[in-house]
C-alpha positions in Angstrom: 71.6 127.0 113.0 74.0 126.0 110.2 72.8 125.4 106.7 73.2 121.9 105.0 75.8 123.4 102.6 77.9 124.7 105.5 77.6 121.4 107.3 78.8 119.6 104.2 81.8 121.9 103.8 82.5 121.4 107.5 82.6 117.6 107.1 84.8 117.7 104.0 87.2 120.1 105.8 87.2 117.6 108.7 88.1 114.8 106.3 91.0 116.9 105.0 92.3 117.1 108.5 92.0 113.4 109.0 93.8 112.8 105.6 96.6 115.3 106.6 97.2 113.4 109.9 97.2 110.0 108.0 99.5 111.4 105.4 102.1 112.4 108.1 102.0 109.0 109.7 102.2 107.0 106.4 104.8 109.4 105.0 107.0 108.7 108.1 106.8 104.9 107.4 108.5 105.2 104.0 110.6 108.3 104.4 112.7 106.9 107.2 113.9 103.8 105.3 115.7 106.0 102.7 117.6 107.8 105.5 118.8 104.7 107.3 122.4 104.6 105.9 122.9 108.2 106.9 121.5 107.6 110.4 123.8 104.6 110.8 126.9 106.6 109.8 126.0 109.6 112.0 124.8 107.9 115.2 127.0 104.8 115.0 124.4 102.1 114.8 125.5 98.5 114.4 124.0 96.7 111.3 121.7 94.7 113.5 120.8 97.6 115.7 119.9 99.8 112.7 116.9 97.5 112.0 115.4 98.6 115.3 115.0 102.1 114.0 112.1 100.5 112.0 111.1 97.8 114.5 110.9 100.2 117.5 108.1 102.0 115.6 106.3 99.0 114.2 105.9 97.1 117.4 103.9 99.7 119.5 102.1 100.9 116.4 100.7 97.5 115.5 100.2 96.5 119.1 98.2 99.5 120.3 95.8 100.1 117.4 93.0 97.9 118.8 93.3 99.3 122.3 93.6 102.9 121.0 90.5 102.4 118.8 88.4 101.3 121.7 89.8 104.0 124.0 88.7 106.5 121.4 85.1 105.2 121.6 85.2 105.7 125.4 87.0 109.0 125.9 86.1 110.7 122.6 87.7 110.2 119.1 88.7 113.8 118.6 90.6 113.7 121.9 92.3 110.5 120.9 93.2 111.8 117.5 94.6 115.2 118.7 96.6 113.5 121.5 98.0 111.0 119.1 99.0 113.7 116.6 100.6 115.8 119.3 102.6 112.8 120.7 103.7 111.8 117.2 104.8 115.3 116.3 106.7 115.8 119.6 108.4 112.4 119.2 109.3 113.3 115.6 111.2 116.4 116.9 113.0 114.3 119.5 113.9 111.8 116.7 115.5 114.7 114.7 117.5 115.9 117.7 118.7 112.4 118.7 122.4 112.3 119.7 122.7 108.6 120.6 121.1 105.5 119.2 119.0 104.8 122.3 117.5 108.3 122.1 116.4 107.7 118.6 114.9 104.3 119.4 113.0 105.7 122.4 111.6 108.5 120.3 110.7 106.0 117.5 108.8 104.0 120.1 106.9 107.1 121.2 106.2 107.8 117.5 104.6 104.4 117.2 102.4 105.1 120.3 101.2 108.4 118.9 100.7 107.0 115.4 98.5 104.2 116.8 96.4 106.7 118.7 95.8 108.9 115.7 95.4 106.1 113.1 93.1 103.9 115.2 90.2 106.3 115.2 90.4 107.8 111.6 88.1 105.3 109.9 85.6 105.4 112.7 85.4 109.2 112.4 84.9 109.0 108.6 82.0 106.5 109.1 80.3 108.9 111.5 81.1 112.0 109.4 79.7 110.5 106.2 76.7 108.2 107.0 75.3 108.4 103.4 76.8 105.5 101.3 77.7 107.6 98.3 79.5 110.3 100.3 81.1 107.7 102.5 82.5 105.9 99.4 84.1 109.2 98.2 85.5 110.0 101.6 87.1 106.6 102.0 88.4 106.8 98.4 90.1 110.1 99.4 91.5 108.5 102.5 92.9 105.6 100.5 94.4 108.1 98.0 96.2 109.7 100.9 97.8 106.4 101.9 99.0 105.7 98.4 100.4 109.3 98.0 102.2 109.2 101.4 103.9 105.8 100.6 105.2 107.0 97.2 106.1 110.6 98.1 108.0 109.3 101.1 110.5 107.4 99.1 111.3 110.4 96.9 111.1 113.1 99.6 113.3 111.0 102.0 116.2 111.0 99.5 115.9 114.7 98.7 115.8 115.8 102.4 118.6 113.4 103.4 120.9 114.6 100.5 120.2 118.3 100.9 119.4 119.0 104.6 120.5 115.8 106.4 118.6 112.8 107.9 117.3 114.9 110.8 114.9 116.6 108.4 113.0 113.4 107.5 111.7 113.8 111.1 111.5 117.6 111.3 109.2 117.7 108.3 106.5 116.3 110.6 106.5 119.4 112.8 104.6 121.8 110.5 102.3 119.1 109.2 101.5 117.9 112.8 101.0 121.4 114.2 98.6 122.3 111.4 96.7 119.0 111.7 96.2 119.5 115.5 95.1 123.1 115.1 92.6 122.4 112.4 91.3 119.2 114.2 90.5 121.4 117.3 88.5 123.7 115.1 86.8 121.4 112.6 86.0 118.3 114.6 83.2 118.2 117.2 84.4 117.5 120.7 82.6 114.2 121.2 82.5 113.0 124.8 82.6 109.2 124.1 80.8 106.5 126.0 82.8 107.0 129.2 85.5 104.8 130.6 83.1 102.9 132.8 81.5 101.5 129.6 84.6 99.6 128.6 87.5 100.0 130.9 88.7 96.4 130.5 92.3 96.7 131.8 93.1 93.0 131.7 91.8 92.7 128.1 93.9 95.7 127.1 97.0 94.1 128.6 96.4 90.8 126.9 95.7 92.1 123.4 98.5 94.7 123.5 101.0 92.1 124.7 99.7 89.5 122.2 99.9 91.7 119.2 103.2 93.3 120.1 104.7 89.9 120.7 103.4 88.7 117.3 104.7 91.8 115.5 108.1 91.3 117.2 108.2 87.7 116.0 107.4 88.7 112.4 109.9 91.5 112.1 112.7 89.4 113.6 111.9 86.2 111.6 114.4 87.2 108.9 117.2 87.0 111.4 116.0 84.3 113.7 114.4 81.9 111.1 110.9 80.4 111.0 111.8 77.2 112.9 114.1 78.7 115.6 113.2 78.2 119.3 112.7 81.9 119.8 110.3 82.2 116.8 108.3 79.2 117.8 108.2 80.0 121.5 107.3 83.6 121.2 104.8 82.8 118.4 103.1 80.3 120.7 103.1 82.9 123.5 101.5 85.5 121.1 98.7 83.0 120.1 98.1 82.1 123.8 97.8 85.8 124.8 95.4 86.5 122.0 93.3 83.4 122.8 93.1 84.5 126.4 92.0 87.9 125.2 89.2 86.4 123.2 88.1 84.3 126.1 88.2 87.4 128.3 86.0 89.4 125.9 83.4 86.6 126.0 83.0 87.0 129.8 84.0 90.6 130.7 81.2 92.9 131.8 82.8 95.8 129.8 84.8 94.1 127.0 87.5 96.0 125.1 86.4 94.3 121.9 82.7 93.5 122.1 82.3 90.2 120.3 79.2 91.4 118.6 81.5 93.3 116.3 82.7 90.0 114.9 79.3 88.6 114.4 79.0 90.5 111.2 80.4 88.4 108.3 81.4 91.6 106.6 83.6 92.7 109.5 85.5 89.5 110.1 85.5 88.6 106.4 86.9 92.0 105.4 89.6 91.8 108.0 90.7 88.3 106.8 90.6 89.4 103.2 92.6 92.5 104.0 95.3 90.5 105.6 95.7 88.4 102.5 95.5 91.3 100.1 97.9 93.6 102.0 100.4 90.7 102.5 100.5 90.3 98.7 100.8 94.0 97.9 103.4 94.9 100.6 105.6 91.9 99.5 105.2 93.0 95.9 106.5 96.5 96.7 109.5 95.0 98.5 110.3 92.2 96.0 109.9 94.4 92.9 112.3 96.9 94.4 114.8 94.1 95.0 114.3 92.9 91.4 115.0 96.3 89.9 118.1 96.9 92.0 119.6 93.4 92.1 118.6 92.0 88.7 118.1 95.1 86.5 120.8 97.1 88.4 118.6 100.2 88.9 119.8 102.8 91.4 117.8 103.9 94.4 116.4 107.0 92.6 115.5 105.0 89.4 113.8 102.3 91.5 111.7 104.9 93.3 110.8 106.6 90.0 109.9 103.3 88.4 107.4 102.5 91.2 105.6 105.9 90.8 103.2 104.6 88.1 101.8 102.1 90.6 101.3 104.8 93.2 99.7 107.2 90.7 97.4 104.4 89.4 96.3 103.5 92.9 95.8 107.1 93.9 93.9 108.1 90.8 91.6 105.1 90.9 90.8 105.4 94.6 90.2 109.2 94.4 88.3 109.5 91.1 86.8 106.1 90.1 86.2 103.9 93.2 83.3 106.0 94.7 81.3 106.1 91.5 81.7 102.4 90.9 80.8 101.5 94.5 77.7 103.7 94.3 76.6 102.1 91.1 77.6 98.4 91.5 78.1 98.0 95.3 81.2 97.4 97.4 81.4 93.6 96.9 81.4 93.8 93.1 84.0 96.6 93.1 86.2 94.7 95.5 86.1 91.6 93.3 87.1 93.7 90.3 90.0 95.2 92.2 91.2 91.7 93.3 91.1 90.4 89.8 93.2 93.3 88.5 95.8 92.7 91.3 95.9 89.0 90.5 96.4 89.8 86.8 99.4 92.0 87.8 100.9 89.1 89.8 100.5 86.7 86.8 102.4 89.2 84.6 105.2 89.2 87.2 105.6 85.5 86.9 107.3 86.0 83.5 109.8 88.6 84.5 113.1 87.9 82.7 116.6 88.6 83.8 117.0 91.2 81.0 113.6 92.8 81.5 112.7 96.3 80.4 110.5 98.8 82.2 108.0 99.5 79.4 107.4 95.9 78.4 107.9 93.9 81.7 107.2 96.3 84.6 104.8 99.1 83.5 101.8 96.8 82.7 102.0 95.3 86.2 102.4 98.7 87.8 99.3 100.0 86.1 97.2 96.9 86.9 98.2 97.5 90.6 95.7 100.3 90.4 93.3 97.6 91.3 94.2 98.3 94.9 92.6 101.7 94.5 89.3 99.8 93.8 89.7 97.0 96.3 90.8 99.0 99.4 88.0 101.6 99.6 85.4 98.9 98.9 86.9 96.6 101.5 87.1 99.4 104.0 83.4 100.2 103.5 82.5 96.6 103.9 84.7 96.1 107.0 83.1 99.1 108.7 79.5 98.5 107.5 78.6 96.0 110.3 79.9 98.1 113.2 77.4 100.0 115.4 78.2 103.8 115.8 79.4 103.2 119.4 81.8 100.5 118.1 83.2 102.5 115.1 86.5 103.2 116.9 87.2 99.6 117.8 86.2 98.4 114.4 88.6 101.0 112.9 91.4 99.9 115.2 90.8 96.2 114.3 90.9 97.0 110.6 94.2 98.9 111.0 95.6 96.1 113.1 95.0 93.4 110.6 96.5 95.7 107.9 99.7 96.1 109.8 99.9 92.4 110.7 99.2 91.3 107.1 101.8 93.7 105.7 104.5 92.6 108.1 103.7 88.9 107.7 103.6 89.1 103.9 107.0 90.8 103.6 108.6 88.5 106.2 107.2 85.3 104.7 107.6 86.0 100.9 111.1 87.6 101.2 112.3 84.6 103.2 110.9 82.1 100.6 112.4 84.2 97.8 115.8 84.3 99.5 115.8 80.6 100.2 115.0 79.8 96.6 117.8 82.0 95.4 120.4 80.5 97.7 119.4 77.0 96.7 120.0 77.9 93.1 123.4 79.3 93.7 122.8 83.0 94.4 123.4 84.1 90.8 121.4 86.9 89.1 119.3 84.2 87.5 118.8 82.5 90.9 117.7 85.8 92.4 115.2 86.4 89.6 113.8 82.9 90.2 113.4 83.6 93.9 111.6 86.8 93.2 109.2 85.2 90.8 108.4 82.5 93.3 107.5 85.3 95.8 105.2 86.9 93.2 103.6 83.5 92.6 102.9 83.0 96.3 101.4 86.5 96.4 99.1 85.5 93.6 98.0 82.5 95.6 97.2 84.8 98.5 95.0 86.9 96.2 93.2 83.8 94.9 92.4 83.0 98.5 91.2 86.6 99.1 88.9 86.2 96.0 87.4 83.0 97.2 86.7 84.5 100.6 85.2 87.6 99.1 82.8 85.5 97.0 81.9 83.1 99.8 81.6 85.4 102.8 81.0 89.1 101.9 77.6 90.6 101.2 76.8 94.1 99.9 75.0 95.9 102.8 71.2 96.0 102.1 69.6 99.4 101.4 67.5 99.0 104.5 70.5 98.4 106.6 72.2 101.5 105.1 69.2 103.6 105.8 69.2 102.5 109.4 72.9 103.3 109.7 72.3 106.7 108.2 69.6 107.4 110.8 71.5 106.1 113.8 75.0 107.3 113.1 75.9 110.7 114.7 77.4 113.3 112.4 80.5 115.2 113.6 80.3 118.8 112.5 82.1 122.0 113.5 
């Protein structure tokens, strides 16, 4: 029989495997964007077709997260994770060897499928690996740190690989990471059997939610080209809403629902998902708009822009890895979330005064450092969003949480960049006009954060100690 210390080491090794898999998937999201010009020149993409190098990944990734999360509950989360990592890694190799645009797009779609399978179950596995609140907070903080590190390292690494070895290597880099992650997952994670497909094989529900979310993500990523009021946007948007409404109605009557509606009875679950959509929409749009400000207003190059954004990534990573767990243990998730949202709102208020002739130290660095509030808010929000889920629903709750994150990020970037561009064009398209448009985008991001703060105060509750003890007693622990 294994000792408590060996079981603890086993769990933290398992967490390292989950973080490695997450790092590979998040890294891929940012590393590819840097290589797009080289991909276009080599494979002969048209300007409009090149955007599908990103969209072909985002649509299946966002659309399949909820389904993959529930499927992980049914067939076993380790099996879903390992299969997803294997599919993602194999698709990455195919991306690197692509000789025609259609080959790359098909491989990117397969990457999105594998990424959804692996990402959907990660949080659910952490919840069961670390049922004790203090350890869980530290584990979620480490997981959040991985996300921040992957996003920032990807921008730098993508440029280095593309310039030295060629664009193919932004995909080949996933092969050693994925192979090691699969190997260690098979060794460190228990082969849980899941609930069985008969407990929740709702095929119609799976079709409805996947089609609804995929259609919604397609509308969002294409809105910059089609416009918000075009017939295609309005028609497909209405179709997405209708499909998702039909999915909810189906879950209320299905004998084996894909998303048991009991998951949404917890105010922490549905509240955390709504707050995450608002917060992530503000943060993702900030990353996009601040990069445009530095390049189009301050005339920074690509390398200088990536370097200037590193303080934000470092602040987020350091806070999530070192500080968040201690504060959550002492003050509770809700209080720490509110503190993080306040810091993020302060950063957006500073960005409202960005001048045309701004400097990094005076005008950018303070906002970058205050963005470390995301390192407080995200672990606390994740813990709250997973706190109301039963152990048998951890996978679907994890998939739901990841789905709202993807939708919030895509919607925030699409909406705020469109508003910023419209403001700039209305003012004449000069550098001053561009700066005014970006500041408007930052202001709307601040409004989203205010709404998130109001929701957090009104809806969320720190889990009671008794509830936490019950979760600790009921939750299965995955060990080697």
